[in-house]
N, C-alpha and C positions, 0 to 999 in steps of 0.2 A: 503493499499500500504506499510507502513511503517514496516509495520509486517513482509511482503512478503520480504522487503529488509534486515530487520535484520535476518532472516531467512538464506539468502543467505549468509549474511557476516557471521553469525554464523559455517557454513559449510564449508565455505572457510578457516575461522580462524583454525576450528580444523583440516581439511586437513593439512594445513602447520604446526601446532604444534605438531602433531602428526606424522609428516613425511608420511602419507598414500600415496598410489600408486593409490588411487579410489576419484575420486570428485563425490559426489551425490547431484544434484540440481533438484532431481524429485518433482512433486508438489511443485514447487517455484510462480507460475502465472508468471513466464518468458514470454516473448513475442519476445526477442532475447537474447543471451548470453552476459551479461553486460561486456560492453568495462573496467569496472574498475578492472571485476575478472581477466583480463589478466596481469595488473598490481599486483596485491595482488599474484597471483601464480606466478610470474617471478622467484622467488627462487627456484621453486620446479616444474618446468613445466617440466623437462627432468625428473621425478619421476614417473608422473602420465602416469598410465597405463590403466585407466577404467573410462570412464565419461559418469555419466548417466545423462540425462535431460528430462527424461520421464515425461509425462503428463503433460505438460504445455500449452502454447499457442503460440508456435516458429513457424512462418512462412519461416523465412531463416535462414540459419545456416551461420556464417560468415567465410570465408577462413581463417581469424584469427586465429578460434580455429584450424586448422589442421595445421598450419606454427607455433601456439605457443607449441603443444604438438606432437611432431613430433615421438614420442616412442609410440603413442596411440596404445592398444591391441585390446581393445574394446569400442564400442560407441553404447549407446542406447538413441534411439531418438522418440521411440515408444509413441502414443498417443500426438502427436502434428497435425499441420496443414501444415506440410513442403510440397513444391511441385516440390522443386528441390536441387541438392546437389551442390556446387561449384566445378569449374574443379578441382582445387588442391588435393581434394578428390583422385583423380587417383594415387598421388604420395606418397601415405600412405605406408611406407615400413613394417610396422609391425603391420598393424589392421588384427585380425582374425577374428572379429565377429562385425556385424553392424544389429542391430534392428531398422528398419524403420517403422514397423506394426502400423497400425492404424492412418496414416497419410494422406495427399491429392495428391502422386504421381499419375499422369494419365500417364506418361511415364517411363520406366525403366531406371533408374539413371546407365547410359552407362557405366561413370567413375568407377564403383565399378569392371567390368570385368579387367580393367588395374590393379588393385592390385593383386600382385602375392600370399600374404600371405594370402589372404581372406578365411575361412574356412565355415564360415556361415553367411547368408542373409535372414533376416526374413523382408519379405514385403506384410505381412498377411493384407488384411483391407485397400486396397488400391484401386485405380481405374484403375489400369495399364490392359492393353488390349494385349500387345505383348509382350514378353520377348525374349532378345537375345540369342537365345540356344545354337547358335554355339559358341559365343562368351563365353558362361558360360562353354562350353565342354573344353575350352580349358584353362581355369583356373588351375592353377596346382594344387592347395591347396583345392578348393572347395570339401567341404563334404556334405551340407546340403544346402538347399533352400525350403523357405515356400513362397507360394503364395496363400494359401488359401484368397478365400473372394475378389478375383478381378476377373473383368468381362473378362476373357482371350477370347480371338478369339479362333474359331476352331482351327486353323491352328498352335497355339500355344500349346493349351491343347494336341494336337495329339502329338506335339515335343516332349512335357514334360513326354508323355506317355513309350515313348522307354527307353532303358535303357542308364544310364547315369555313370559317375564315380562318382556321388553326389546322393544324396537321396532327393526328390523332395516331398514336399506335396502341392496338388493343387485343 
Protein backbone atom coordinates (compact mmCIF):
# COMPACT_ATOMS: atom_id res chain seq x y z
CA UNK A 1 0.00 0.00 0.00
CA UNK A 2 2.80 2.42 0.86
CA UNK A 3 4.30 1.88 -2.58
CA UNK A 4 0.98 2.73 -4.23
CA UNK A 5 0.67 5.95 -2.17
CA UNK A 6 4.25 6.92 -3.02
CA UNK A 7 3.51 6.34 -6.70
CA UNK A 8 0.45 8.63 -6.57
CA UNK A 9 2.40 11.37 -4.74
CA UNK A 10 5.27 11.11 -7.23
CA UNK A 11 2.92 11.51 -10.19
CA UNK A 12 1.10 14.46 -8.60
CA UNK A 13 4.35 16.21 -7.71
CA UNK A 14 5.60 15.76 -11.28
CA UNK A 15 2.37 17.28 -12.62
CA UNK A 16 2.67 20.29 -10.31
CA UNK A 17 6.42 20.84 -10.77
CA UNK A 18 6.35 20.47 -14.54
CA UNK A 19 3.17 22.49 -14.96
CA UNK A 20 1.60 19.67 -16.97
CA UNK A 21 -1.98 19.87 -18.14
CA UNK A 22 -2.33 16.10 -17.68
CA UNK A 23 -2.72 14.10 -14.49
CA UNK A 24 -2.19 10.37 -14.97
CA UNK A 25 -3.13 8.21 -12.00
CA UNK A 26 -3.81 5.05 -13.98
CA UNK A 27 -2.83 1.68 -12.49
CA UNK A 28 -2.43 3.14 -8.99
CA UNK A 29 -4.72 0.67 -7.16
CA UNK A 30 -7.05 3.54 -6.21
CA UNK A 31 -10.47 2.73 -4.78
CA UNK A 32 -11.40 6.43 -4.83
CA UNK A 33 -9.86 9.73 -5.88
CA UNK A 34 -7.75 10.65 -2.82
CA UNK A 35 -8.98 13.79 -1.03
CA UNK A 36 -5.38 14.84 -0.43
CA UNK A 37 -4.92 15.14 -4.18
CA UNK A 38 -7.39 18.02 -4.30
CA UNK A 39 -5.24 19.96 -1.81
CA UNK A 40 -1.98 19.14 -3.58
CA UNK A 41 -3.35 20.23 -6.95
CA UNK A 42 -5.23 23.33 -5.78
CA UNK A 43 -2.59 25.67 -7.24
CA UNK A 44 -2.68 24.04 -10.68
CA UNK A 45 -6.26 22.71 -10.89
CA UNK A 46 -7.24 25.30 -13.52
CA UNK A 47 -4.36 24.08 -15.71
CA UNK A 48 -5.43 20.42 -15.70
CA UNK A 49 -7.16 19.48 -18.96
CA UNK A 50 -6.75 15.67 -18.99
CA UNK A 51 -7.18 13.23 -16.11
CA UNK A 52 -6.55 9.51 -16.47
CA UNK A 53 -7.77 7.25 -13.68
CA UNK A 54 -7.85 4.11 -15.80
CA UNK A 55 -7.34 0.59 -14.51
CA UNK A 56 -7.88 1.22 -10.84
CA UNK A 57 -10.57 -0.22 -8.55
CA UNK A 58 -12.75 2.86 -8.21
CA UNK A 59 -16.43 2.30 -7.48
CA UNK A 60 -17.51 5.94 -7.44
CA UNK A 61 -16.30 9.31 -8.63
CA UNK A 62 -16.58 12.23 -6.25
CA UNK A 63 -18.43 15.32 -7.43
CA UNK A 64 -15.43 17.19 -6.02
CA UNK A 65 -13.38 15.91 -8.98
CA UNK A 66 -15.60 17.85 -11.38
CA UNK A 67 -15.83 21.01 -9.25
CA UNK A 68 -12.05 21.07 -8.68
CA UNK A 69 -11.17 20.69 -12.37
CA UNK A 70 -13.75 22.88 -14.16
CA UNK A 71 -11.70 23.18 -17.36
CA UNK A 72 -11.29 19.44 -17.81
CA UNK A 73 -11.44 18.37 -21.47
CA UNK A 74 -10.75 14.63 -21.26
CA UNK A 75 -11.51 12.11 -18.54
CA UNK A 76 -10.40 8.49 -18.78
CA UNK A 77 -12.07 6.21 -16.22
CA UNK A 78 -11.84 2.92 -18.15
CA UNK A 79 -11.21 -0.32 -16.30
CA UNK A 80 -12.79 0.52 -12.95
CA UNK A 81 -16.03 -0.68 -11.30
CA UNK A 82 -18.00 2.57 -11.50
CA UNK A 83 -21.79 2.26 -11.66
CA UNK A 84 -22.83 5.92 -11.93
CA UNK A 85 -21.53 9.45 -12.31
CA UNK A 86 -22.35 12.37 -10.02
CA UNK A 87 -25.02 14.86 -11.15
CA UNK A 88 -22.42 17.65 -11.48
CA UNK A 89 -20.91 15.98 -14.55
CA UNK A 90 -23.73 17.51 -16.61
CA UNK A 91 -22.28 20.96 -15.91
CA UNK A 92 -18.84 20.29 -17.38
CA UNK A 93 -18.60 23.02 -20.01
CA UNK A 94 -15.31 21.97 -21.61
CA UNK A 95 -15.41 18.17 -21.55
CA UNK A 96 -14.97 16.74 -25.06
CA UNK A 97 -14.11 13.09 -24.30
CA UNK A 98 -15.07 10.63 -21.59
CA UNK A 99 -13.91 7.03 -21.50
CA UNK A 100 -16.09 4.81 -19.29
CA UNK A 101 -15.22 1.51 -20.99
CA UNK A 102 -15.05 -1.67 -18.92
CA UNK A 103 -16.86 -0.41 -15.85
CA UNK A 104 -20.07 -1.59 -14.20
CA UNK A 105 -22.69 0.75 -15.65
CA UNK A 106 -26.07 -0.91 -16.10
CA UNK A 107 -27.80 2.38 -16.94
CA UNK A 108 -26.58 4.95 -19.46
CA UNK A 109 -25.22 7.97 -17.52
CA UNK A 110 -27.94 10.38 -18.66
CA UNK A 111 -26.14 13.50 -17.41
CA UNK A 112 -23.64 13.06 -20.27
CA UNK A 113 -26.34 14.20 -22.70
CA UNK A 114 -26.33 17.62 -20.97
CA UNK A 115 -22.70 18.33 -21.91
CA UNK A 116 -22.87 20.47 -25.04
CA UNK A 117 -19.14 20.14 -25.79
CA UNK A 118 -18.95 16.35 -25.52
CA UNK A 119 -17.67 14.85 -28.79
CA UNK A 120 -16.71 11.28 -27.88
CA UNK A 121 -18.24 8.81 -25.41
CA UNK A 122 -16.79 5.35 -24.84
CA UNK A 123 -19.05 2.98 -22.89
CA UNK A 124 -17.72 -0.29 -24.32
CA UNK A 125 -17.88 -3.34 -22.06
CA UNK A 126 -20.53 -2.30 -19.53
CA UNK A 127 -23.96 -3.78 -18.75
CA UNK A 128 -26.10 -1.13 -20.43
CA UNK A 129 -29.32 -2.30 -22.08
CA UNK A 130 -30.86 1.02 -23.21
CA UNK A 131 -29.35 4.15 -24.75
CA UNK A 132 -31.25 7.49 -24.90
CA UNK A 133 -30.78 7.79 -28.67
CA UNK A 134 -33.11 10.81 -28.96
CA UNK A 135 -31.09 12.76 -26.37
CA UNK A 136 -27.83 11.76 -28.07
CA UNK A 137 -29.20 13.03 -31.38
CA UNK A 138 -29.72 16.44 -29.72
CA UNK A 139 -26.10 16.69 -28.56
CA UNK A 140 -24.55 19.39 -30.78
CA UNK A 141 -20.91 18.24 -30.65
CA UNK A 142 -21.25 14.44 -30.47
CA UNK A 143 -19.16 12.73 -33.15
CA UNK A 144 -18.54 9.22 -31.79
CA UNK A 145 -20.28 6.75 -29.46
CA UNK A 146 -18.90 3.32 -28.59
CA UNK A 147 -21.34 0.92 -26.93
CA UNK A 148 -19.77 -2.38 -28.05
CA UNK A 149 -20.05 -5.35 -25.69
CA UNK A 150 -23.15 -4.10 -23.89
CA UNK A 151 -26.34 -6.20 -23.67
CA UNK A 152 -28.38 -3.64 -25.64
CA UNK A 153 -32.06 -4.44 -26.08
CA UNK A 154 -33.38 -4.89 -29.61
CA UNK A 155 -35.14 -1.49 -29.70
CA UNK A 156 -31.91 0.29 -28.80
CA UNK A 157 -29.92 -1.74 -31.32
CA UNK A 158 -32.30 -0.87 -34.14
CA UNK A 159 -32.42 2.82 -33.10
CA UNK A 160 -28.62 2.93 -33.23
CA UNK A 161 -28.60 1.39 -36.72
CA UNK A 162 -30.44 4.32 -38.29
CA UNK A 163 -28.33 7.27 -39.51
CA UNK A 164 -27.12 9.83 -36.96
CA UNK A 165 -24.87 12.87 -36.90
CA UNK A 166 -22.31 10.78 -35.03
CA UNK A 167 -20.48 7.52 -35.68
CA UNK A 168 -21.70 4.58 -33.61
CA UNK A 169 -19.87 1.40 -32.70
CA UNK A 170 -22.13 -1.28 -31.27
